[in-house]
Structures are given as structure tokens and as C-alpha cells.
N, C-alpha and C positions, 0 to 999 in steps of 0.2 A: 424847206423842202427836203434837205438832207435828213433832218430829224425824222420826218414822216417816213422816208424810205428805210431808215434804220429800224424804226419800230415795226414797220410792215415786214421787213426781212426777219426780225426777231420773232414776231408772231407766226409767220409762215414756218420758220425753222423749228420752233417749239412744237407747233401743230404736227409737222411731219415727223419729228422725233417721237412725239407721244403716240401717233398713229402706228409708227413702226414698232414701238415698244409694246403696245397693246396687241398688235397682230402677232408678233413673235412670242410674247409671253403667253398669250391665250392659246396658241397652238402648241407651244412647247410644254406648257403646264398641263394641257389636256392629254397630250400623248404620254408623258411619264405617268400621270395618274392612271390612265387606262392600262398602260403596261404594268404598273405596280399592282393595280387591282387584279389584273389577269394573272400575274405571277403569284399572288397570295392565295388564289383559289387552288387548294390542294386536291389532288386525286385521292379517292378513298384509300385508306391504308390497308384495307383487307379486300381480298377477292373471295367472295362467298359463292360465286357461280359454281354449279356442279350438282352432283347427286348426293343427297343427305338421307340418312336413315336413323331411326331411333325409336323412342317411346313417348307417348303422351299419357302420363300417369296421374290419375285423379288422387290428389293428396287428401281429399276429404273422406275417402273410404277408409274403413278399418281403423277408425280413431286417428286419422291423420297419417297413417303409415303407408298409404298407397294401395293400389290394387295388386292382387296376387298375379293377375294376368293382364297387364295394361295393353291397350291397343298399340300395334306397331304403326310407326309414322314414317312416311317417305316424303321428301321434298325435292323437286327438280327445279333448282334455282337458276335464274339468269340475272345478270347484273348490268345496270346502265348507270354509271356514275355512283351515286350513293344509294340508289334504289335497287333492291333485290326482290324479285317476285317469281312466282311459279306455282304450278299445281301442287297441292298438299293432300296426301291420302292417308286415311286411317284404316287399318285392317283390324277388325274385332273378331276374335274367335270365342264363340259362346256355344256350349253344348255340342261341340264337334263341328259346328257350322262356322264358316269364315265369310264375313261380309266386309266389303271395302267401300268406303265413302270418300268422295273427292270434293275438295274445296280449293281455296287459294290462301297461300301464306305470303304476305308482303312485309318487307323490312326496309327501314331507312337508317342508314349509317350516319351518325353524327359524332365525329371524333372516334372514340373507342366504344361507343354505345350503339346498339341496334334496337330500334323500336319496332316491335312486331305487331302485325294485325292479321288475325286468322278469320276466315269467312267461309261458311258453308251455306250456299244459297238455297232458296226454295227448290225442291225437287231432288236434293242430294240424298234425302232419306226416304226410301220407298214406304217405310212404316208411317210416315207423316209428311206428305208432299209439301205442306205449307210451312214446315219447320225450317227455321233459319238459325244458325249458330254463329256468334262472333266471339272473338277473343283478343285480348291485348296483353302485351308483356314487354319487358326490356331485358336485354342480354348484353354481356360483354364477351362477344364471340372471339374465337381464334380462327385460323385458317382451316382447322380440322374439327372444331366442336362448337356447339351452341347449346346453352342451357338457360332456360327462362321459366320463371313462374308465370303462368298465364291465367288471367281472370276471364273465365268462360261464361257467356250469357246465352241462355236458351230462350228463344221466342216462345210465347204462350202456347202455340200449337205443338211444341216439342215436349212440354211437361206432361208426363203420363204416358208418352209413347216412346220417345227417344231418351228422355231423362226424367228422373223423379223429383227434380227441383229446378228452379229458374236460373240458378248460377252455381258455379263451383270454382275451385282453385285447382289447377293442374300444373304439373311439372313437365315441360317439354325438354327432352334431351335428344340432340341430334349429333351424329358424327358423319364427317365427309366420307363417302364411299370411294 
């Protein structure tokens, strides 16, 4: 009888110790992991929010030397975490006439790199209401400047009205105002 009580006490004691260890190690290992994961998520190193201005120069023109009068570009950027977005406008002066077209420029910061996406939706160009333009590029921005080679793609309705080709390479240069 004593032997049975001793084994029973041992089993109960081991079970309680194991349960306590599991409960405390489960909660303590979950909390430090959560805290550790939360502390390793770094805030973006650059604040790109604000007003930007510059040029979008077609480097395919004039044998790769760029345009003599490239469109002026403005970007009113807001930033939430690593995402930067806002209206992007191009002003083209041609034959004494000035025309402004508005789209969206979105960027995602990853480390020191900024992935850019440019979009002009249908209706942005009165010359061709069905025309849409997209562009992508990557920059290593600073708090005062962004420079990126942009791969620009014109949808079929744009060719012959807004552009004479389906794609081009442009150089975007922006300075914080």
C-alpha cells in the first residue's frame, strides 16, 4: 500500500510539474518571441512625405540624350509606414501650349530601395480617353532627392495619339520642395 501511494504521489507530482512547466514556458516563450518580432520591425529609414518637383525625361529621344524640353513633374506624397503614394502630375509645354496630366505615383520602401509604380488611368489624356500609361522603376532615394530610370508602357489606344511607340525608357528626377 505504501508503494502504491508513493508511485501515485510521484506520478501526480511529475504531472503537476510538467503542466506548470508547459504553461509557463508556453506563455513566456510566446511573449518574448512576440516582443522580439515586434522590436525587429524597423520603421522606414526615410520620410519621403511632402511636395516633390522635377522632370520626366524621355531618354529614347535625340539618340538617347533626352528631350530638349522634358515635361515638368510634381508629386504630392504621403507616407504610411513603407508605402508612399500621391497624385503625380506632368506638365508638357508644346508650341506655346501648356497641358497638365494627372496620375498616381506609388512607392514601397524596402531598406534603402524605393520601388516605384506610375499610373495614368483612362481619361487622364483628353487626346485619347481610353489611353492608360504605367511605369515602373527603382530608386535609392534620399530625404531630398529621387532619381529613377522608369520603364514606361503605353496601352494600345495611346500609340499614335499620346505616344508614337508602345514603350519607352524615361529618367525621373525629383527634388523635395
